[in-house]
N, C-alpha and C positions, 0 to 999 in steps of 0.2 A: 768305303770311307765316307762318313757323313759329310755333306757339304757344309762349309762354314757359313754362318749367317752374318750378313753385313751388319755392322753396328748402326747403320743408317736405316735399317728396316725396323718398323714399329712392331713390337711384339705385344699382342693382347694378353693381359694378365687379369686374373680375378680381382674384383674390387675388394678392398679391405673393409672390414666391418668390426665394430667394437666386440671384444671377446664375450661380453655379457649376452649379446644377441645369440651367439653360438650356443651358450649355455641354455638360453631360453628354448632354442630349437631342440637341444639335446633332451631337455626335460619334457617338453610338450609335444614333440613331433617324433623323436627317435627313441626315446626311453619308454619302455613298457612298464618299468618299475622305477620308483624314485631312488636316487642314489642314497646309500647309507653312510658313505664316507663323510666324516666331519670336515675333512679337508675340502671336499667339494663345496660344502655349504659356507665355509669360511670365505672361500674364493668368490662364491656366488654373491654374498652380501657385501664383500669389501669392494667389488667392482661397482662403478657408478651405475645405478639403475637407469634403464632406458624405457621410460614410461610409454612412449608412443609405440615402440617396437613390441613390447609385451602386450599392449592393448590390441594391436593388429593381430598378433598371434592368437590371443584368446578369443577375439571376435570371430575368427574363422570357424571355431568349434560350435556345434549345435548343443542344445541342452542335453540331448542324449549322449553326445560325445563326452561332455564333461562328467556325466554320471558314470560313464565307463572309466574315466580317468580320475575318479575321485581320490584315489590313494595319492596321486601326484599333487593334486590341489591341496589336500589335507597336509601333506608333508611341507609344502611351501608355506602354508599358513602357520603351522606349528613351529617350524624352524624360524620363520619371520618373527613370531611372537617372542621366541627365546632370544633372538638377536636384539630385540628392543631393550634388553637389560645388559647389553654388552658395554664395556667401558670405552670402546672405540666409537667416537661420535660419527665417523664415516659409515660404519656398519649400521648404526641406529638410523641414520638418515636414509640409507638405501633400503633398509627393512621397511621403513614407513612408506616410502614410495611404492615398493613392491606390493605390500599388503593393500594399499589404497587401490591400486589398479586391479589386483586379484579380486578383491571384494566387489569393486564396481562392475567388472565384466561378468562375474558369476551372477550377481543380482540383476544384471540386464537381461538374462535369459528368462524364459517363461517357466520359472520354477515355483512350486508351492513353498511355503515356509519350511516345511519339514525337509523338502528336497534341497533347499539352500543349505540347511544345517548338515545334511548328509554329505553333500559335495565339499563343503568348506571345512568341517571339523569332525563330523560324526555325532550321531545322537547320544552316544554313550559318553562323549567327552565334552559336549558343548558347554556345560556349566563351568567346568574347570578351565578349559582353554579360553573361552570368551571372557570370563571374569579376569583372567590374567592379562588378556589383551587390553581390556578397558582400564584395568589398574595401571598397566604400563603407559598407556596414553596419558592418564591423569598425572602420573609421576613425571613424565617428560615435560608436560605443560607447566608443571609446578617447579621443577628443579633443573631442567635442562638449560643448555646455552640458548641464546636468543633465537638463533636459526632453528634449533631443534624444537623449541617451544612453538614457534610459528608453524613448523612442518607438522608437529603433532596436532596442533589446533586444526589445521586444514584436513589432516587425515581423519580426525574425529568428526568434523563437519561432513566430510564426504561419506564416511561410514554410516553416520546417523541418517543422512538423506537416503542412502541406498537401502538401509534396513527399515525405513520408516513404516513400511507395510508388512513387516515380518515380526515375529516374536523376538528377534535378536535386539530390537531397539530397547526392550525392557532392561537389558543389562546397563544401558546408559541412563535409564530412568532411575533404577535402583542405586546406581553408584553415586548420583548427585554431584555433578561437576560444577555446580553453581560457584563455589568458592574459588576454584582455579580459574574459571572464566572471568570472574570479577578481578582477580589478581592480574590477569593479562590486560584488562582494561585500565587498571589503576597504575601499573608500572610504567614509568616514562619510556623504558626501552621497548615496550611492546604496545603502547597505547595507540600507535598508528594502525594497529590491526583490530581496533575496536569493532569494525564492521563485521569481520568474521565471527568474533566472539559473541556479539549481540545477535547476529543472525542465528547462530547455533543455539543460543539461549531462547530465542523466540520459537524455534522449531521444537525444542525439547519441552518448553513450557506449554505448548499448544497440544502436544500429543495426548489424546484420550482424556483431556482434562475434565470433561463433563461426564465421563463414564467411570473413571477410577481416580484414586488419589494420585496427584502429581506433585512431587516434592518441590519442583521448580516454581509452581504457583504459590506455594507457601513461602518460599524464599523471596520471591518477588514482592509479595505482600508485606513481609517483615523488613524489607531492606530500607536503610535510612542513610546510607553514605552519600552525601550530597555531591562530593567531588567526582565520584564515579558516575552518578546520574548526569552531571554536567558534561562529562566526556561522551556519554552515550547520546545526549541531546545534541551536542555539537556535531557528532558523526551523523546522526539522523538528518540534521539540517543541511550539512554539506552534501550528503547523498541525494537528498530531495532537490537541492539546487542543481546538481550535476544532471539528474534525471530530467529536470525541467528543460535544460539546455538542449536535450535531444528533440523536444517538441519545437523549440525556438529555431533549431537548425533547419527544420523542415519548412516552417513558416514563421518568419520573424514578425511577431505581432506587437512590435513597439508602438507606443501611442501615436507617434507622428506619421500618420498617413498609411495605416494598414489597409490593404485591399486585396482582392483576388490576384491582381497583377503583381503586387509586391510579394504575395505568398508564392506565386509561381516563380518569380525571380529568385526569391530566397531558396526555394526548393532546388532550382537549377544549380545554385552554388553548392548546396548540400550534396547533390548527386555527383557533381564534379569532384568534390573533395573525397567522396566515397568511391570514386572511379567505378560507378555503376552504369549500366546501359538503360536505366529506367527513363532517361530523357527521351528515348525513342518512343515512349508511350505518350498518351495525352497527359499534359502536366498535372491536371486535376486528378486524374486516375492514379498517376504516379505518386502524388502527395497522399492520396487516400490510402494507397498501399503501404506507404512509409509509416503513416500514422497507425495503421493496423498492426504493425510490428512492435509498437510501443505498448506499455511502458517498458523501459529497459529492465534487464534482469535484476539490477540492483534494487528494484522496488520490493524485493523480498524482505527488506528491512522493515517494511511497514507492518508485517505480522507481529514481530516482537514489540514494536512501538504500541500497537493496539493492546497486546496482552499486558504490557507494563502499565499503561494508562488505566486499564480496568482494574488491575490488581492493587495498585498503589496510588493513593490520592496525593501523597507527597511528591511522587514522580510527576504527576500531572501538573503540580504547581511549578516544579523546576522546569518542566518542558515549556511552560508559558513564560516564565520569568527570565530564563537564561538569555544573555546577550553577549555575543562575541564582540570585543572592542574593535576588531579590524573591519567590521562591515555594518551597514545600516540595517540590512534585512536580518532579523533575528532568526535563529534556527526554526522556531515555530512559524515565523513568517514564511520561511522557505517551504515548510510543510504545507501551509495553507496554499502557497503558490502552486506547488506540484498538484495538490488535490484539485485545484480549479481546472487544471488541464485534464486530469483523470476524469472529472465529472462531466466536462463538456464532450469528451470523446468516449465515454463509458459504453456507448452503444456499439462500438466498433468490434469488440471482442469480449470473450469471457474473462480474460485476464484483466482487461480494462475495468470491467464491471466489478470484479472481485476486489481489486485494490481500491477502487473508488468507494465501495461499500465500507471497507475498513476505515477509510478516512472519515466517512460520515458517521460511523459508529463512535469514533473518537470524539467528533464534534458533539454528538448527543451526550456522551458521558460527561464531557467537560461542561456543557451547558446545564445539565441537570444538577450539578453540584454547586451550591450557592457560593462556596469559596472560590472555586476556579472561575465561575461565571463573573464574579466581581473583578477578577484579574483580567478577564477578557475585555472589560470596559474600563480598565485602569490606564491612566495617563502614563504611568511608569513602564507599562508593558507594550506600549505602542511600537509599531514597526512599519517600515516600508514593505510593500508586497507587490511583486509583479504577478498580476493575475491574468488568466487566459483571455485573449481577445481574438482568437482565431476563428470564431464563429459569429456571423452577423445575426441579429443586431448586438453590438457590443455595449457593455455598461460604460457610463462616463468614466474617463480616466481621472484618477485622483493621484496627484503627485505628493511625495513626502510621506511622513509617518501617519499611520491611521490606527484606530482602535482595532484590535485583533478581531473583535466580533463583526466589524464591518467587512473584513476580508472573508470571514466564514459565511456571512450573508451573501456576499457577491458570488462565492463558489457555489452556494446552494441555488441561487437564482440561475446561474449557468446550467446547473443540472436540470432544473425545471424547464428552461427555455429550449435547450438544444437536444433533447432526447425524446421529443414527441414523435413516436413512430406507431404504426399499426401494431407492431409487436412490442407493445408498451411494457417496460420493466416496472410492473406495478409495485413490487416490494421496494424498489429503489425510490419511486415517487412517494410512497407512504413514509419512508424514512426521511427523505428530504423535506417534505411538507411538515411532517411531525417535528423535525428539528427546528424549522422556522417557527412553528407554533410555540415550542418551548422557549425559544429566544425571546419572542415577544412577551410571553408570560413572565419570564424572569426579569425583563426590562421593566415591566409593569410593577412587579413586586419590589424591585430595587429603586423604583422611581428615577430611572435613568432616561433622560430625554436625549435621544441620539440624533445628532445632526447627520443625516444619511439620505441617500437618494431613494427614499421610500417609494416614490412614484414608479421606479423601475420594478420594485417588488410587486406592487399592485398590478402593473401591466402584465407581468409574467403570470400571475395567478389567474387573472381574467382571461388571458390568452389560452392558458391551459384548460379553463372551463369551456371556452369556445371549441377547443379541440375535442374534448370528450363529448360535448354535445353533438358536434358534427359527426362523430364516429360512434354514436350511441348504439346503433344496430350491431356494430362489431363488438363493442365492449360489454353490452348488457349480458348479465349472467356469468361473467368471468369472475372467478374468485378474487376477492380483495378489492374489487372496483367500488362497491358501496362504501367501504371503509375509507378509501382514498378520497372519494368525492366529499364525504362527510367531514373528513379532516381538513380538506381544503376550505370548505365553507366555514368551519370553526375558526380558522385563521382570520378570515375576513370579519366574522362576528366579533372576535376578540379585539381586532383593530378598531372597529367602529365603537365598541362599548368602552374601550380603555385607551383610545388614541391620545387623549390629553395627558396621559401619564408617561408615554414613551416617545411620542412624536415631538420633533424639535420646536414646532410652533404652529400657529393657527393656519398658516399657508399649507403645511403638510396635511393637516386635518381636512381642510377644504378640498385639497386635491384628491384625497381618498373618496370623498363624497362625489366629486366630479367624475372620477373613474367609474363609480357605480352607476351614475346616471347615464354615462356614455354607453353602457352595456345594453340599455333598453330592456327587452324582455328575455335576455339571456338566462337569467336565473330561473324564471318561470319555465322556460323550455328545458333546462337541465332537470328541474324538479319533475316535469312531466315525463321526460325521456327515461328517467331512472326510477320512476314510481316513488318519489320522495314525498312523504306526507308533509303538507305545509304547516298544519297545526302543531304547535308546541315543538317546532324543530328549528334548527339553526338557519336553514334556508328560508324558512318562513319569516324570520326576523329580517333578513336581507331583502326579501321581496317587499315586505312592509315599508322598509326605508326607501326602496326604489319607488314604490307607488306613491309614497308621501310627497317626494320631490317631483315626480312626474305630474301629479295633480297640481302642484304649485306652478309648474312650468306651463301647463295647459291654461290655468287661470290667468297668468301673466300674458300669455300669447293672445288671449281674447281681447286684451286691452292695448295691444301694440301691433302695429302693422309689420308684416314680414317675419323673417326668421330671427329668433333670439340669438344675440351674439354670446360669445363665451364670457364676456364681462357681465352680461345680464344674468347668465346662469350662475356665475360666481356670487352675484348679489343675492340670488334666490337661495343659494346654499346657506349663506350666512344668516339671512332672515328666517330660513326654515328651521334653524336650531330651536327657536322658541316654541314651535308647535310640534317638534319631533319628540317622540317617546320611544326609546330603545329599551325593550324589556330585558332586564338583567337575567341571563340564563345561568342557573346554578351549575357550577363546575365547568364553565366555558374555558377557564384557564387551567383546568386540571389535566394531568397527563400521567401515564404509568411510567414508573422508573424502569430503566434498562435492566433486563434480566438476560444474562448470557445464555441461559438454557433455551431462550426463544430463538437463538441464532445457531443452534446445535448443527444443523445440516450445513449452513453456510460456513461455519468455522472449520468443519472438516474439509470442505471443498477448497477453501482458500488456504488452509494449512498445507494441503497437498500441492496446490499451485506454487506456494512459496518454497516448498521442498524441491520441486522440479526446477524452479528458477535458480535456487542456490546450487543445486547439483550441476546445472549447465554452466553457471558462472565458474565453478571449479574446473569442470571439464575443458572449458575453452580458455582458461587462464585469464579471465576478465575481472577478477576481484579488484574492486577499487582500492586504491591506497590513499587513505585519508590522513593528510599531514596534521599533526596536533596543533591546536591554536596555542599561542603564547599566553594569552590571558583570557579569562572569562569574567564578564561583569554580571553579577547576580543582583537583581533588583526585587525588592519586596517591601511594601509599606514605606516607600520612599528611601530605602536603605540600599546602598551600593557597596559591594565588596568584590575585590579582585582575588582570584585564586589561580594558582598555576595549574595548567592542564597539560 
């Protein structure tokens, strides 16, 4: 007779688990063949999908294992696609989750494009099955309930990112999802998910756009709906503002007393909030490590912004003009703000450098166009801007609203000042210096005399010339260096020859000459170090100006005892104008317009970086939720209008 067990004795029992996990194990671990019973699949998709459990199970299999189990993977995919047309919304939602994980985990293996198709659907069925899949996603995004529309949007974004380097992405290119993505952005019920829709649009519009016809590029170029553009701009602005706060959390660079000590103190607070052990490290090293992990994954939205700016001039105007009533910093002001942080830290990582370059390309495109350039110097488009002050020396703090072009110049100065390394990013410097040259050229043509701290720009340029002179043995012979130095000299020559048309007054012009005199023989040494012919060259013009004033200073010194004061030098500068002759160089204010084909390699690289970031955002569940603004104020030509967003 068996002994009775006391009710006080604890009996170990097996842990309970959701039934769907048991079905996963039945399919992928115990079942040699996929079940054929319709009842099994009805139950499979009506039970709530457990994404984490399915992901763990599939991760355990090698690529070879999945090739052996291709019949199971195919059946799950095809049954899932059929379930997307079910009238039961629960089945549709679970099918979306299941298909998203299945595709993601299969694509994570080291498969060729044909092997992916073999495992997922079969070479003989891929056209029919994947076309049905994409059609179903489009239909759900267009006609489903709000929850299903968002679920289908995220499933589409995940699938596009996963298949970006396979032939399967062509099904999304050929289907043209532009209209349904715009509908999601436009509808009040789904407009808070503009981030996902616009990121997806950016990824699709960037795919092979320079190698083959991309319908999304055409749709972007032809698009004219201002209300949708405003919603996109507001989302871009809020995303940039939130991304900037990640930098500020590491080092609060507010204008009132920023220092290394305050940065360390700020980082200590950041680390405590994050509950990390990084405070056991040296604070400076810990801060550098934190900066290297930035920008946040949400920076992926910058890819679509750059594509839209290049494709559509009207969007460029809306980007500059849009103002949200609730805040002083406009969306484009927030864009400039984030870019200033990206540019000062761009040397820290490849991601930093890629997103910083996108921002500078946007600046170049906007500056080159006369209409958008006029808006950048328009009173109606001014904005307050929190610009990066995390690297010394900082630019002067300017409180309140400023012209947008001033913020762009500050961001570009930060790029020039704070990335002087032996491993110099020459393409970045060519772009930064070239954009500064275009800004000055456009200010000259528009006859806009900008009240700006020009002295900081000249200091940065001469400091850069000292750097390349001191490292000439390292930089000589490196591709692109002669172009970079010549572009830098051209900026100075343009400033000397046309300063009266864009500098705010005589004091700024005098200061420019003073900065040149201070450099002594710097320009001659640069010319010698890099074998630059003085005759009929830009650097020759600058050397002549320098020699003109140095001779005047020597003459004055002969008649005065001791060293000349700065006041005496300033007097010499003013009197020296009468005898100074600056030879007008033809084409000194000329520049080549932006051609996207010149950035072919970079656009492919940054496109892939943006895809990886979007994919990680989805995988970690970190998609930002951008609450819609109540009102948007659009300004242009002194006209203000309020529109619901």
